mmCIF file of the N, C-alpha and C atoms, coordinates in Angstrom:
data_MODEL
# 
_entry.id   MODEL 
# 
loop_
_atom_site.group_PDB 
_atom_site.id 
_atom_site.type_symbol 
_atom_site.label_atom_id 
_atom_site.label_alt_id 
_atom_site.label_comp_id 
_atom_site.label_asym_id 
_atom_site.label_entity_id 
_atom_site.label_seq_id 
_atom_site.pdbx_PDB_ins_code 
_atom_site.Cartn_x 
_atom_site.Cartn_y 
_atom_site.Cartn_z 
_atom_site.occupancy 
_atom_site.B_iso_or_equiv 
_atom_site.pdbx_formal_charge 
_atom_site.auth_seq_id 
_atom_site.auth_comp_id 
_atom_site.auth_asym_id 
_atom_site.auth_atom_id 
_atom_site.pdbx_PDB_model_num 
ATOM 1   N N  . MET A 1 1  ? 23.227 -9.438 4.863  1.00 0.00 ? 1  MET A N  1 
ATOM 2   C CA . MET A 1 1  ? 22.315 -8.337 4.654  1.00 0.00 ? 1  MET A CA 1 
ATOM 3   C C  . MET A 1 1  ? 22.723 -7.178 5.574  1.00 0.00 ? 1  MET A C  1 
ATOM 4   N N  . GLU A 1 2  ? 23.001 -6.042 4.989  1.00 0.00 ? 2  GLU A N  1 
ATOM 5   C CA . GLU A 1 2  ? 23.443 -4.883 5.747  1.00 0.00 ? 2  GLU A CA 1 
ATOM 6   C C  . GLU A 1 2  ? 22.259 -4.151 6.369  1.00 0.00 ? 2  GLU A C  1 
ATOM 7   N N  . LYS A 1 3  ? 22.405 -3.777 7.639  1.00 0.00 ? 3  LYS A N  1 
ATOM 8   C CA . LYS A 1 3  ? 21.358 -3.043 8.352  1.00 0.00 ? 3  LYS A CA 1 
ATOM 9   C C  . LYS A 1 3  ? 21.456 -1.560 8.035  1.00 0.00 ? 3  LYS A C  1 
ATOM 10  N N  . ILE A 1 4  ? 20.305 -0.928 7.956  1.00 0.00 ? 4  ILE A N  1 
ATOM 11  C CA . ILE A 1 4  ? 20.219 0.510  7.744  1.00 0.00 ? 4  ILE A CA 1 
ATOM 12  C C  . ILE A 1 4  ? 19.689 1.120  9.030  1.00 0.00 ? 4  ILE A C  1 
ATOM 13  N N  . LYS A 1 5  ? 20.491 1.997  9.664  1.00 0.00 ? 5  LYS A N  1 
ATOM 14  C CA . LYS A 1 5  ? 20.066 2.648  10.893 1.00 0.00 ? 5  LYS A CA 1 
ATOM 15  C C  . LYS A 1 5  ? 19.516 4.032  10.569 1.00 0.00 ? 5  LYS A C  1 
ATOM 16  N N  . LEU A 1 6  ? 18.298 4.276  11.042 1.00 0.00 ? 6  LEU A N  1 
ATOM 17  C CA . LEU A 1 6  ? 17.640 5.548  10.808 1.00 0.00 ? 6  LEU A CA 1 
ATOM 18  C C  . LEU A 1 6  ? 17.242 6.172  12.138 1.00 0.00 ? 6  LEU A C  1 
ATOM 19  N N  . ALA A 1 7  ? 17.357 7.478  12.238 1.00 0.00 ? 7  ALA A N  1 
ATOM 20  C CA . ALA A 1 7  ? 16.925 8.194  13.440 1.00 0.00 ? 7  ALA A CA 1 
ATOM 21  C C  . ALA A 1 7  ? 15.407 8.323  13.403 1.00 0.00 ? 7  ALA A C  1 
ATOM 22  N N  . LEU A 1 8  ? 14.758 7.816  14.442 1.00 0.00 ? 8  LEU A N  1 
ATOM 23  C CA . LEU A 1 8  ? 13.311 7.917  14.586 1.00 0.00 ? 8  LEU A CA 1 
ATOM 24  C C  . LEU A 1 8  ? 13.027 8.905  15.704 1.00 0.00 ? 8  LEU A C  1 
ATOM 25  N N  . ILE A 1 9  ? 12.477 10.045 15.343 1.00 0.00 ? 9  ILE A N  1 
ATOM 26  C CA . ILE A 1 9  ? 12.150 11.083 16.313 1.00 0.00 ? 9  ILE A CA 1 
ATOM 27  C C  . ILE A 1 9  ? 10.701 10.876 16.736 1.00 0.00 ? 9  ILE A C  1 
ATOM 28  N N  . ILE A 1 10 ? 10.486 10.737 18.046 1.00 0.00 ? 10 ILE A N  1 
ATOM 29  C CA . ILE A 1 10 ? 9.183  10.361 18.579 1.00 0.00 ? 10 ILE A CA 1 
ATOM 30  C C  . ILE A 1 10 ? 8.665  11.454 19.508 1.00 0.00 ? 10 ILE A C  1 
ATOM 31  N N  . GLU A 1 11 ? 7.407  11.810 19.308 1.00 0.00 ? 11 GLU A N  1 
ATOM 32  C CA . GLU A 1 11 ? 6.723  12.769 20.181 1.00 0.00 ? 11 GLU A CA 1 
ATOM 33  C C  . GLU A 1 11 ? 5.448  12.122 20.693 1.00 0.00 ? 11 GLU A C  1 
ATOM 34  N N  . ARG A 1 12 ? 5.148  12.339 21.976 1.00 0.00 ? 12 ARG A N  1 
ATOM 35  C CA . ARG A 1 12 ? 3.901  11.827 22.549 1.00 0.00 ? 12 ARG A CA 1 
ATOM 36  C C  . ARG A 1 12 ? 2.871  12.956 22.517 1.00 0.00 ? 12 ARG A C  1 
ATOM 37  N N  . GLU A 1 13 ? 1.706  12.640 21.967 1.00 0.00 ? 13 GLU A N  1 
ATOM 38  C CA . GLU A 1 13 ? 0.600  13.585 21.918 1.00 0.00 ? 13 GLU A CA 1 
ATOM 39  C C  . GLU A 1 13 ? -0.620 12.896 22.522 1.00 0.00 ? 13 GLU A C  1 
ATOM 40  N N  . ASP A 1 14 ? -0.937 13.238 23.768 1.00 0.00 ? 14 ASP A N  1 
ATOM 41  C CA . ASP A 1 14 ? -2.030 12.606 24.512 1.00 0.00 ? 14 ASP A CA 1 
ATOM 42  C C  . ASP A 1 14 ? -1.816 11.092 24.560 1.00 0.00 ? 14 ASP A C  1 
ATOM 43  N N  . ILE A 1 15 ? -2.646 10.315 23.865 1.00 0.00 ? 15 ILE A N  1 
ATOM 44  C CA . ILE A 1 15 ? -2.526 8.854  23.913 1.00 0.00 ? 15 ILE A CA 1 
ATOM 45  C C  . ILE A 1 15 ? -1.879 8.289  22.659 1.00 0.00 ? 15 ILE A C  1 
ATOM 46  N N  . GLU A 1 16 ? -1.312 9.156  21.825 1.00 0.00 ? 16 GLU A N  1 
ATOM 47  C CA . GLU A 1 16 ? -0.762 8.715  20.549 1.00 0.00 ? 16 GLU A CA 1 
ATOM 48  C C  . GLU A 1 16 ? 0.690  9.138  20.417 1.00 0.00 ? 16 GLU A C  1 
ATOM 49  N N  . LEU A 1 17 ? 1.449  8.331  19.683 1.00 0.00 ? 17 LEU A N  1 
ATOM 50  C CA . LEU A 1 17 ? 2.837  8.661  19.367 1.00 0.00 ? 17 LEU A CA 1 
ATOM 51  C C  . LEU A 1 17 ? 2.917  9.123  17.922 1.00 0.00 ? 17 LEU A C  1 
ATOM 52  N N  . THR A 1 18 ? 3.693  10.162 17.694 1.00 0.00 ? 18 THR A N  1 
ATOM 53  C CA . THR A 1 18 ? 3.982  10.612 16.335 1.00 0.00 ? 18 THR A CA 1 
ATOM 54  C C  . THR A 1 18 ? 5.470  10.398 16.103 1.00 0.00 ? 18 THR A C  1 
ATOM 55  N N  . GLY A 1 19 ? 5.791  9.744  14.992 1.00 0.00 ? 19 GLY A N  1 
ATOM 56  C CA . GLY A 1 19 ? 7.185  9.484  14.671 1.00 0.00 ? 19 GLY A CA 1 
ATOM 57  C C  . GLY A 1 19 ? 7.539  10.013 13.301 1.00 0.00 ? 19 GLY A C  1 
ATOM 58  N N  . ARG A 1 20 ? 8.792  10.442 13.168 1.00 0.00 ? 20 ARG A N  1 
ATOM 59  C CA . ARG A 1 20 ? 9.244  10.920 11.861 1.00 0.00 ? 20 ARG A CA 1 
ATOM 60  C C  . ARG A 1 20 ? 10.645 10.412 11.571 1.00 0.00 ? 20 ARG A C  1 
ATOM 61  N N  . VAL A 1 21 ? 10.845 10.102 10.303 1.00 0.00 ? 21 VAL A N  1 
ATOM 62  C CA . VAL A 1 21 ? 12.108 9.558  9.808  1.00 0.00 ? 21 VAL A CA 1 
ATOM 63  C C  . VAL A 1 21 ? 12.415 10.267 8.503  1.00 0.00 ? 21 VAL A C  1 
ATOM 64  N N  . THR A 1 22 ? 13.686 10.544 8.261  1.00 0.00 ? 22 THR A N  1 
ATOM 65  C CA . THR A 1 22 ? 14.107 11.100 6.983  1.00 0.00 ? 22 THR A CA 1 
ATOM 66  C C  . THR A 1 22 ? 14.960 10.059 6.264  1.00 0.00 ? 22 THR A C  1 
ATOM 67  N N  . TYR A 1 23 ? 14.609 9.801  5.001  1.00 0.00 ? 23 TYR A N  1 
ATOM 68  C CA . TYR A 1 23 ? 15.388 8.879  4.173  1.00 0.00 ? 23 TYR A CA 1 
ATOM 69  C C  . TYR A 1 23 ? 15.409 9.420  2.748  1.00 0.00 ? 23 TYR A C  1 
ATOM 70  N N  . ASN A 1 24 ? 16.588 9.530  2.163  1.00 0.00 ? 24 ASN A N  1 
ATOM 71  C CA . ASN A 1 24 ? 16.755 10.099 0.810  1.00 0.00 ? 24 ASN A CA 1 
ATOM 72  C C  . ASN A 1 24 ? 16.086 11.464 0.691  1.00 0.00 ? 24 ASN A C  1 
ATOM 73  N N  . ASP A 1 25 ? 16.266 12.292 1.700  1.00 0.00 ? 25 ASP A N  1 
ATOM 74  C CA . ASP A 1 25 ? 15.696 13.642 1.745  1.00 0.00 ? 25 ASP A CA 1 
ATOM 75  C C  . ASP A 1 25 ? 14.169 13.650 1.762  1.00 0.00 ? 25 ASP A C  1 
ATOM 76  N N  . ASN A 1 26 ? 13.544 12.514 2.041  1.00 0.00 ? 26 ASN A N  1 
ATOM 77  C CA . ASN A 1 26 ? 12.093 12.439 2.169  1.00 0.00 ? 26 ASN A CA 1 
ATOM 78  C C  . ASN A 1 26 ? 11.732 12.318 3.644  1.00 0.00 ? 26 ASN A C  1 
ATOM 79  N N  . LEU A 1 27 ? 10.839 13.185 4.105  1.00 0.00 ? 27 LEU A N  1 
ATOM 80  C CA . LEU A 1 27 ? 10.370 13.141 5.477  1.00 0.00 ? 27 LEU A CA 1 
ATOM 81  C C  . LEU A 1 27 ? 9.130  12.257 5.542  1.00 0.00 ? 27 LEU A C  1 
ATOM 82  N N  . ILE A 1 28 ? 9.180  11.239 6.396  1.00 0.00 ? 28 ILE A N  1 
ATOM 83  C CA . ILE A 1 28 ? 8.079  10.291 6.547  1.00 0.00 ? 28 ILE A CA 1 
ATOM 84  C C  . ILE A 1 28 ? 7.549  10.430 7.969  1.00 0.00 ? 28 ILE A C  1 
ATOM 85  N N  . ILE A 1 29 ? 6.248  10.685 8.100  1.00 0.00 ? 29 ILE A N  1 
ATOM 86  C CA . ILE A 1 29 ? 5.614  10.901 9.399  1.00 0.00 ? 29 ILE A CA 1 
ATOM 87  C C  . ILE A 1 29 ? 4.425  9.969  9.526  1.00 0.00 ? 29 ILE A C  1 
ATOM 88  N N  . ASP A 1 30 ? 4.264  9.395  10.739 1.00 0.00 ? 30 ASP A N  1 
ATOM 89  C CA . ASP A 1 30 ? 3.096  8.552  10.986 1.00 0.00 ? 30 ASP A CA 1 
ATOM 90  C C  . ASP A 1 30 ? 2.761  8.591  12.466 1.00 0.00 ? 30 ASP A C  1 
ATOM 91  N N  . ASN A 1 31 ? 1.555  8.110  12.803 1.00 0.00 ? 31 ASN A N  1 
ATOM 92  C CA . ASN A 1 31 ? 1.063  8.065  14.175 1.00 0.00 ? 31 ASN A CA 1 
ATOM 93  C C  . ASN A 1 31 ? 0.676  6.642  14.528 1.00 0.00 ? 31 ASN A C  1 
ATOM 94  N N  . ALA A 1 32 ? 0.782  6.315  15.825 1.00 0.00 ? 32 ALA A N  1 
ATOM 95  C CA . ALA A 1 32 ? 0.362  4.998  16.312 1.00 0.00 ? 32 ALA A CA 1 
ATOM 96  C C  . ALA A 1 32 ? 0.157  5.070  17.817 1.00 0.00 ? 32 ALA A C  1 
ATOM 97  N N  . GLN A 1 33 ? -0.497 4.053  18.354 1.00 0.00 ? 33 GLN A N  1 
ATOM 98  C CA . GLN A 1 33 ? -0.759 3.978  19.790 1.00 0.00 ? 33 GLN A CA 1 
ATOM 99  C C  . GLN A 1 33 ? 0.474  3.518  20.574 1.00 0.00 ? 33 GLN A C  1 
ATOM 100 N N  . THR A 1 34 ? 1.277  2.627  19.972 1.00 0.00 ? 34 THR A N  1 
ATOM 101 C CA . THR A 1 34 ? 2.442  2.078  20.663 1.00 0.00 ? 34 THR A CA 1 
ATOM 102 C C  . THR A 1 34 ? 3.687  2.211  19.793 1.00 0.00 ? 34 THR A C  1 
ATOM 103 N N  . LEU A 1 35 ? 4.839  2.082  20.427 1.00 0.00 ? 35 LEU A N  1 
ATOM 104 C CA . LEU A 1 35 ? 6.107  2.167  19.697 1.00 0.00 ? 35 LEU A CA 1 
ATOM 105 C C  . LEU A 1 35 ? 6.266  1.030  18.688 1.00 0.00 ? 35 LEU A C  1 
ATOM 106 N N  . PRO A 1 36 ? 5.960  -0.233 19.045 1.00 0.00 ? 36 PRO A N  1 
ATOM 107 C CA . PRO A 1 36 ? 6.064  -1.297 18.035 1.00 0.00 ? 36 PRO A CA 1 
ATOM 108 C C  . PRO A 1 36 ? 5.145  -1.073 16.827 1.00 0.00 ? 36 PRO A C  1 
ATOM 109 N N  . GLU A 1 37 ? 3.935  -0.552 17.056 1.00 0.00 ? 37 GLU A N  1 
ATOM 110 C CA . GLU A 1 37 ? 3.029  -0.261 15.943 1.00 0.00 ? 37 GLU A CA 1 
ATOM 111 C C  . GLU A 1 37 ? 3.599  0.845  15.060 1.00 0.00 ? 37 GLU A C  1 
ATOM 112 N N  . LEU A 1 38 ? 4.184  1.857  15.688 1.00 0.00 ? 38 LEU A N  1 
ATOM 113 C CA . LEU A 1 38 ? 4.778  2.971  14.944 1.00 0.00 ? 38 LEU A CA 1 
ATOM 114 C C  . LEU A 1 38 ? 5.941  2.486  14.091 1.00 0.00 ? 38 LEU A C  1 
ATOM 115 N N  . GLU A 1 39 ? 6.823  1.680  14.669 1.00 0.00 ? 39 GLU A N  1 
ATOM 116 C CA . GLU A 1 39 ? 7.954  1.146  13.912 1.00 0.00 ? 39 GLU A CA 1 
ATOM 117 C C  . GLU A 1 39 ? 7.483  0.296  12.738 1.00 0.00 ? 39 GLU A C  1 
ATOM 118 N N  . LYS A 1 40 ? 6.519  -0.572 12.981 1.00 0.00 ? 40 LYS A N  1 
ATOM 119 C CA . LYS A 1 40 ? 6.005  -1.440 11.917 1.00 0.00 ? 40 LYS A CA 1 
ATOM 120 C C  . LYS A 1 40 ? 5.425  -0.617 10.775 1.00 0.00 ? 40 LYS A C  1 
ATOM 121 N N  . SER A 1 41 ? 4.644  0.397  11.109 1.00 0.00 ? 41 SER A N  1 
ATOM 122 C CA . SER A 1 41 ? 4.033  1.240  10.095 1.00 0.00 ? 41 SER A CA 1 
ATOM 123 C C  . SER A 1 41 ? 5.087  1.991  9.274  1.00 0.00 ? 41 SER A C  1 
ATOM 124 N N  . LEU A 1 42 ? 6.075  2.560  9.952  1.00 0.00 ? 42 LEU A N  1 
ATOM 125 C CA . LEU A 1 42 ? 7.125  3.304  9.243  1.00 0.00 ? 42 LEU A CA 1 
ATOM 126 C C  . LEU A 1 42 ? 7.958  2.374  8.362  1.00 0.00 ? 42 LEU A C  1 
ATOM 127 N N  . LYS A 1 43 ? 8.235  1.165  8.841  1.00 0.00 ? 43 LYS A N  1 
ATOM 128 C CA . LYS A 1 43 ? 8.971  0.195  8.017  1.00 0.00 ? 43 LYS A CA 1 
ATOM 129 C C  . LYS A 1 43 ? 8.183  -0.162 6.766  1.00 0.00 ? 43 LYS A C  1 
ATOM 130 N N  . ASN A 1 44 ? 6.876  -0.329 6.905  1.00 0.00 ? 44 ASN A N  1 
ATOM 131 C CA . ASN A 1 44 ? 6.040  -0.629 5.742  1.00 0.00 ? 44 ASN A CA 1 
ATOM 132 C C  . ASN A 1 44 ? 6.026  0.524  4.747  1.00 0.00 ? 44 ASN A C  1 
ATOM 133 N N  . ILE A 1 45 ? 5.986  1.740  5.247  1.00 0.00 ? 45 ILE A N  1 
ATOM 134 C CA . ILE A 1 45 ? 6.027  2.914  4.358  1.00 0.00 ? 45 ILE A CA 1 
ATOM 135 C C  . ILE A 1 45 ? 7.371  2.979  3.634  1.00 0.00 ? 45 ILE A C  1 
ATOM 136 N N  . LEU A 1 46 ? 8.461  2.738  4.359  1.00 0.00 ? 46 LEU A N  1 
ATOM 137 C CA . LEU A 1 46 ? 9.790  2.754  3.745  1.00 0.00 ? 46 LEU A CA 1 
ATOM 138 C C  . LEU A 1 46 ? 9.927  1.661  2.688  1.00 0.00 ? 46 LEU A C  1 
ATOM 139 N N  . TRP A 1 47 ? 9.321  0.521  2.928  1.00 0.00 ? 47 TRP A N  1 
ATOM 140 C CA . TRP A 1 47 ? 9.340  -0.552 1.924  1.00 0.00 ? 47 TRP A CA 1 
ATOM 141 C C  . TRP A 1 47 ? 8.522  -0.146 0.698  1.00 0.00 ? 47 TRP A C  1 
ATOM 142 N N  . GLU A 1 48 ? 7.328  0.401  0.938  1.00 0.00 ? 48 GLU A N  1 
ATOM 143 C CA . GLU A 1 48 ? 6.427  0.751  -0.158 1.00 0.00 ? 48 GLU A CA 1 
ATOM 144 C C  . GLU A 1 48 ? 6.967  1.874  -1.038 1.00 0.00 ? 48 GLU A C  1 
ATOM 145 N N  . PHE A 1 49 ? 7.508  2.919  -0.415 1.00 0.00 ? 49 PHE A N  1 
ATOM 146 C CA . PHE A 1 49 ? 7.913  4.091  -1.195 1.00 0.00 ? 49 PHE A CA 1 
ATOM 147 C C  . PHE A 1 49 ? 9.400  4.139  -1.539 1.00 0.00 ? 49 PHE A C  1 
ATOM 148 N N  . GLU A 1 50 ? 10.241 3.495  -0.733 1.00 0.00 ? 50 GLU A N  1 
ATOM 149 C CA . GLU A 1 50 ? 11.686 3.566  -0.955 1.00 0.00 ? 50 GLU A CA 1 
ATOM 150 C C  . GLU A 1 50 ? 12.295 2.221  -1.340 1.00 0.00 ? 50 GLU A C  1 
ATOM 151 N N  . GLY A 1 51 ? 11.516 1.149  -1.252 1.00 0.00 ? 51 GLY A N  1 
ATOM 152 C CA . GLY A 1 51 ? 12.014 -0.167 -1.635 1.00 0.00 ? 51 GLY A CA 1 
ATOM 153 C C  . GLY A 1 51 ? 12.963 -0.798 -0.634 1.00 0.00 ? 51 GLY A C  1 
ATOM 154 N N  . LEU A 1 52 ? 12.952 -0.314 0.612  1.00 0.00 ? 52 LEU A N  1 
ATOM 155 C CA . LEU A 1 52 ? 13.832 -0.893 1.627  1.00 0.00 ? 52 LEU A CA 1 
ATOM 156 C C  . LEU A 1 52 ? 13.236 -2.192 2.156  1.00 0.00 ? 52 LEU A C  1 
ATOM 157 N N  . GLU A 1 53 ? 14.082 -3.190 2.318  1.00 0.00 ? 53 GLU A N  1 
ATOM 158 C CA . GLU A 1 53 ? 13.647 -4.449 2.901  1.00 0.00 ? 53 GLU A CA 1 
ATOM 159 C C  . GLU A 1 53 ? 13.389 -4.227 4.394  1.00 0.00 ? 53 GLU A C  1 
ATOM 160 N N  . ILE A 1 54 ? 12.234 -4.641 4.872  1.00 0.00 ? 54 ILE A N  1 
ATOM 161 C CA . ILE A 1 54 ? 11.812 -4.383 6.245  1.00 0.00 ? 54 ILE A CA 1 
ATOM 162 C C  . ILE A 1 54 ? 12.815 -4.903 7.261  1.00 0.00 ? 54 ILE A C  1 
ATOM 163 N N  . GLU A 1 55 ? 13.356 -6.096 7.024  1.00 0.00 ? 55 GLU A N  1 
ATOM 164 C CA . GLU A 1 55 ? 14.272 -6.690 8.001  1.00 0.00 ? 55 GLU A CA 1 
ATOM 165 C C  . GLU A 1 55 ? 15.627 -5.995 8.069  1.00 0.00 ? 55 GLU A C  1 
ATOM 166 N N  . THR A 1 56 ? 15.922 -5.095 7.130  1.00 0.00 ? 56 THR A N  1 
ATOM 167 C CA . THR A 1 56 ? 17.201 -4.389 7.161  1.00 0.00 ? 56 THR A CA 1 
ATOM 168 C C  . THR A 1 56 ? 17.129 -3.063 7.917  1.00 0.00 ? 56 THR A C  1 
ATOM 169 N N  . ILE A 1 57 ? 15.930 -2.631 8.289  1.00 0.00 ? 57 ILE A N  1 
ATOM 170 C CA . ILE A 1 57 ? 15.752 -1.323 8.918  1.00 0.00 ? 57 ILE A CA 1 
ATOM 171 C C  . ILE A 1 57 ? 15.853 -1.437 10.434 1.00 0.00 ? 57 ILE A C  1 
ATOM 172 N N  . GLU A 1 58 ? 16.688 -0.584 11.015 1.00 0.00 ? 58 GLU A N  1 
ATOM 173 C CA . GLU A 1 58 ? 16.788 -0.442 12.466 1.00 0.00 ? 58 GLU A CA 1 
ATOM 174 C C  . GLU A 1 58 ? 16.608 1.025  12.803 1.00 0.00 ? 58 GLU A C  1 
ATOM 175 N N  . PHE A 1 59 ? 15.880 1.280  13.873 1.00 0.00 ? 59 PHE A N  1 
ATOM 176 C CA . PHE A 1 59 ? 15.648 2.658  14.294 1.00 0.00 ? 59 PHE A CA 1 
ATOM 177 C C  . PHE A 1 59 ? 16.449 2.984  15.547 1.00 0.00 ? 59 PHE A C  1 
ATOM 178 N N  . GLU A 1 60 ? 17.002 4.192  15.570 1.00 0.00 ? 60 GLU A N  1 
ATOM 179 C CA . GLU A 1 60 ? 17.597 4.759  16.792 1.00 0.00 ? 60 GLU A CA 1 
ATOM 180 C C  . GLU A 1 60 ? 16.558 5.741  17.311 1.00 0.00 ? 60 GLU A C  1 
ATOM 181 N N  . HIS A 1 61 ? 16.075 5.537  18.531 1.00 0.00 ? 61 HIS A N  1 
ATOM 182 C CA . HIS A 1 61 ? 14.982 6.334  19.073 1.00 0.00 ? 61 HIS A CA 1 
ATOM 183 C C  . HIS A 1 61 ? 15.476 7.624  19.705 1.00 0.00 ? 61 HIS A C  1 
ATOM 184 N N  . TYR A 1 62 ? 14.782 8.707  19.380 1.00 0.00 ? 62 TYR A N  1 
ATOM 185 C CA . TYR A 1 62 ? 15.026 10.013 19.971 1.00 0.00 ? 62 TYR A CA 1 
ATOM 186 C C  . TYR A 1 62 ? 13.675 10.580 20.401 1.00 0.00 ? 62 TYR A C  1 
ATOM 187 N N  . PHE A 1 63 ? 13.487 10.766 21.697 1.00 0.00 ? 63 PHE A N  1 
ATOM 188 C CA . PHE A 1 63 ? 12.217 11.265 22.222 1.00 0.00 ? 63 PHE A CA 1 
ATOM 189 C C  . PHE A 1 63 ? 12.301 12.770 22.439 1.00 0.00 ? 63 PHE A C  1 
ATOM 190 N N  . THR A 1 64 ? 11.247 13.467 22.018 1.00 0.00 ? 64 THR A N  1 
ATOM 191 C CA . THR A 1 64 ? 11.219 14.925 22.219 1.00 0.00 ? 64 THR A CA 1 
ATOM 192 C C  . THR A 1 64 ? 10.031 15.309 23.055 1.00 0.00 ? 64 THR A C  1 
# 
């Protein structure tokens, strides 16, 4: 199973993290309290809307 590496851009806003990922020219944005929650949520969105298998997704973190 081939891994898909995606750039995850993360911003901290008070007590919440906002993350964004681009896949197939689609910008996906979500918020969460922790980094693992944010990754899980974005993986679920990518599975739901893009059909990506959750276990194949890897994020490269970029903090702004």
